[in-house]
MDTraj code that builds the backbone (N, CA, C; nanometers):
import mdtraj as md
import numpy as np

residues = "ARG ASN LEU GLN SER GLN ALA ALA ASP LEU GLU ARG ALA GLY ARG PRO VAL GLN GLN ALA LEU VAL ASP GLN LEU ASN ASP LEU ARG ASP GLN GLN HIS LYS LEU GLN ALA ASP ILE ALA GLY TYR GLN ALA ALA ARG VAL LYS ALA GLU ALA GLY PHE ALA GLU ASP ARG VAL ARG VAL GLN ARG LEU THR GLN".split()
xyz = np.array([
    [0.0829, -0.1209, 0.0000],
    [0.0000, 0.0000, 0.0000],
    [0.0855, 0.1246, 0.0000],
    [0.0305, 0.2301, -0.0537],
    [0.1097, 0.3524, -0.0565],
    [0.0800, 0.4397, 0.0653],
    [0.1615, 0.5415, 0.0822],
    [0.1509, 0.6284, 0.1998],
    [0.0177, 0.7012, 0.2051],
    [-0.0315, 0.7433, 0.0904],
    [-0.1583, 0.8160, 0.0873],
    [-0.2724, 0.7257, 0.1329],
    [-0.2700, 0.6003, 0.0938],
    [-0.3724, 0.5054, 0.1378],
    [-0.3652, 0.4833, 0.2881],
    [-0.2437, 0.4743, 0.3390],
    [-0.2273, 0.4562, 0.4836],
    [-0.2858, 0.5739, 0.5595],
    [-0.2574, 0.6949, 0.5131],
    [-0.3096, 0.8144, 0.5797],
    [-0.4614, 0.8180, 0.5716],
    [-0.5162, 0.7833, 0.4560],
    [-0.6617, 0.7824, 0.4400],
    [-0.7258, 0.6790, 0.5315],
    [-0.6651, 0.5620, 0.5422],
    [-0.7185, 0.4580, 0.6312],
    [-0.7207, 0.5058, 0.7757],
    [-0.6143, 0.5715, 0.8175],
    [-0.6088, 0.6233, 0.9545],
    [-0.7176, 0.7281, 0.9772],
    [-0.7357, 0.8178, 0.8817],
    [-0.8375, 0.9216, 0.8960],
    [-0.9771, 0.8610, 0.9017],
    [-1.0040, 0.7630, 0.8165],
    [-1.1360, 0.6983, 0.8168],
    [-1.1623, 0.6264, 0.9481],
    [-1.0556, 0.5749, 1.0076],
    [-1.0694, 0.5040, 1.1352],
    [-1.0778, 0.6013, 1.2524],
    [-1.0682, 0.7313, 1.2238],
    [-1.0758, 0.8307, 1.3302],
    [-0.9484, 0.8417, 1.4112],
    [-0.8407, 0.7892, 1.3573],
    [-0.7127, 0.7945, 1.4278],
    [-0.6268, 0.9052, 1.3683],
    [-0.5419, 0.9643, 1.4482],
    [-0.4570, 1.0715, 1.3956],
    [-0.3503, 1.0154, 1.3011],
    [-0.3194, 1.0952, 1.2016],
    [-0.2130, 1.0591, 1.1083],
    [-0.0827, 1.1106, 1.1672],
    [0.0143, 1.0221, 1.1795],
    [0.1428, 1.0602, 1.2382],
    [0.2092, 1.1693, 1.1549],
    [0.2725, 1.2628, 1.2238],
    [0.3373, 1.3746, 1.1552],
    [0.4443, 1.3264, 1.0576],
    [0.5131, 1.2193, 1.0919],
    [0.6164, 1.1658, 1.0021],
    [0.5548, 1.1237, 0.8686],
    [0.4355, 1.0661, 0.8737],
    [0.3669, 1.0242, 0.7516],
    [0.3235, 1.1463, 0.6707],
    [0.2720, 1.2466, 0.7391],
    [0.2329, 1.3713, 0.6724],
    [0.3549, 1.4355, 0.6070],
    [0.4663, 1.4378, 0.6787],
    [0.5895, 1.4957, 0.6247],
    [0.6370, 1.4200, 0.5009],
    [0.6287, 1.2876, 0.5056],
    [0.6694, 1.2068, 0.3904],
    [0.5818, 1.2384, 0.2697],
    [0.4513, 1.2472, 0.2935],
    [0.3594, 1.2783, 0.1841],
    [0.3900, 1.4159, 0.1248],
    [0.4154, 1.5127, 0.2109],
    [0.4482, 1.6471, 0.1629],
    [0.5783, 1.6474, 0.0834],
    [0.6781, 1.5737, 0.1317],
    [0.8054, 1.5641, 0.0597],
    [0.7858, 1.5011, -0.0780],
    [0.7038, 1.3962, -0.0826],
    [0.6782, 1.3297, -0.2104],
    [0.6042, 1.4216, -0.3068],
    [0.5099, 1.4984, -0.2554],
    [0.4387, 1.5943, -0.3415],
    [0.5346, 1.7004, -0.3946],
    [0.6236, 1.7482, -0.3072],
    [0.7227, 1.8473, -0.3509],
    [0.8134, 1.7893, -0.4598],
    [0.8566, 1.6653, -0.4401],
    [0.9413, 1.5995, -0.5401],
    [0.8665, 1.5843, -0.6723],
    [0.7388, 1.5476, -0.6619],
    [0.6575, 1.5303, -0.7818],
    [0.6471, 1.6616, -0.8591],
    [0.6223, 1.7716, -0.7887],
    [0.6121, 1.9016, -0.8551],
    [0.7449, 1.9411, -0.9199],
    [0.8555, 1.9134, -0.8500],
    [0.9869, 1.9455, -0.9065],
    [1.0131, 1.8626, -1.0320],
    [0.9798, 1.7344, -1.0257],
    [1.0009, 1.6487, -1.1422],
    [0.9141, 1.6918, -1.2598],
    [0.7903, 1.7324, -1.2307],
    [0.7032, 1.7804, -1.3379],
    [0.7606, 1.9067, -1.4018],
    [0.8157, 1.9952, -1.3196],
    [0.8788, 2.1163, -1.3724],
    [1.0024, 2.0805, -1.4550],
    [1.0811, 1.9848, -1.4075],
    [1.1988, 1.9395, -1.4826],
    [1.1580, 1.8832, -1.6182],
    [1.0541, 1.8007, -1.6183],
    [1.0057, 1.7406, -1.7431],
    [0.9608, 1.8491, -1.8399],
    [0.8875, 1.9478, -1.7892],
    [0.8421, 2.0577, -1.8750],
    [0.9614, 2.1321, -1.9346],
    [1.0646, 2.1529, -1.8545],
    [1.1848, 2.2191, -1.9050],
    [1.2547, 2.1369, -2.0118],
    [1.2643, 2.0061, -1.9902],
    [1.3275, 1.9189, -2.0894],
    [1.2464, 1.9162, -2.2186],
    [1.1135, 1.9148, -2.2048],
    [1.0291, 1.9145, -2.3240],
    [1.0453, 2.0447, -2.4021],
    [1.0539, 2.1567, -2.3317],
    [1.0736, 2.2857, -2.3985],
    [1.2089, 2.2889, -2.4689],
    [1.3115, 2.2361, -2.4044],
    [1.4442, 2.2317, -2.4659],
    [1.4432, 2.1428, -2.5899],
    [1.3686, 2.0343, -2.5842],
    [1.3600, 1.9439, -2.6991],
    [1.2922, 2.0136, -2.8169],
    [1.1822, 2.0832, -2.7881],
    [1.1113, 2.1550, -2.8944],
    [1.2039, 2.2585, -2.9579],
    [1.2779, 2.3298, -2.8741],
    [1.3709, 2.4315, -2.9248],
    [1.4802, 2.3667, -3.0102],
    [1.5338, 2.2540, -2.9636],
    [1.6382, 2.1843, -3.0391],
    [1.5839, 2.1327, -3.1719],
    [1.4617, 2.0801, -3.1713],
    [1.4019, 2.0303, -3.2953],
    [1.3821, 2.1443, -3.3949],
    [1.3388, 2.2604, -3.3448],
    [1.3201, 2.3759, -3.4328],
    [1.4542, 2.4204, -3.4907],
    [1.5570, 2.4230, -3.4080],
    [1.6902, 2.4595, -3.4562],
    [1.7420, 2.3610, -3.5595],
    [1.7170, 2.2334, -3.5364],
    [1.7600, 2.1309, -3.6315],
    [1.6875, 2.1484, -3.7645],
    [1.5581, 2.1766, -3.7586],
    [1.4812, 2.1960, -3.8816],
    [1.5347, 2.3160, -3.9596],
    [1.5681, 2.4229, -3.8899],
    [1.6260, 2.5408, -3.9563],
    [1.7604, 2.5061, -4.0196],
    [1.8427, 2.4322, -3.9473],
    [1.9736, 2.3921, -4.0001],
    [1.9583, 2.3041, -4.1236],
    [1.8615, 2.2146, -4.1218],
    [1.8403, 2.1249, -4.2348],
    [1.7994, 2.2044, -4.3590],
    [1.7107, 2.3017, -4.3398],
    [1.6698, 2.3863, -4.4523],
    [1.7902, 2.4630, -4.5064],
    [1.8719, 2.5160, -4.4174],
    [1.9906, 2.5915, -4.4584],
    [2.0870, 2.5020, -4.5372],
    [2.1101, 2.3813, -4.4908],
    [2.2000, 2.2881, -4.5605],
    [2.1432, 2.2527, -4.6974],
    [2.0135, 2.2312, -4.7049],
    [1.9522, 2.1988, -4.8342],
    [1.9698, 2.3138, -4.9329],
    [1.9538, 2.4379, -4.8837],
    [1.9720, 2.5537, -4.9714],
    [2.1168, 2.5642, -5.0191],
    [2.2092, 2.5379, -4.9295],
    [2.3508, 2.5504, -4.9643],
    [2.3985, 2.4411, -5.0591],
    [2.3349, 2.3262, -5.0561],
    [2.3803, 2.2132, -5.1383],
    [2.3043, 2.2009, -5.2695],
    [2.2154, 2.2924, -5.2969],
    [2.1413, 2.2851, -5.4238],
    [2.2154, 2.3544, -5.5338],
])
top = md.Topology()
chain = top.add_chain()
for i, resn in enumerate(residues, 1):
    res = top.add_residue(resn, chain, resSeq=i)
    for name in ("N", "CA", "C"):
        top.add_atom(name, md.element.get_by_symbol(name[0]), res)
traj = md.Trajectory(xyz[None], top)
């Protein structure tokens, strides 16, 4: 089971969720947001590189004709 399920089970049972578990969940959410931002940055860099490559290819084709 994952941490979120454990916390939900505790809450449904009316028991307090341990702070360590809450902290772990918060850390994982922070990591997830950072990774999503990293992925977005890599995707933007890829799009930029692909556009640059396409421009270079057109330039080479013009020069070799």
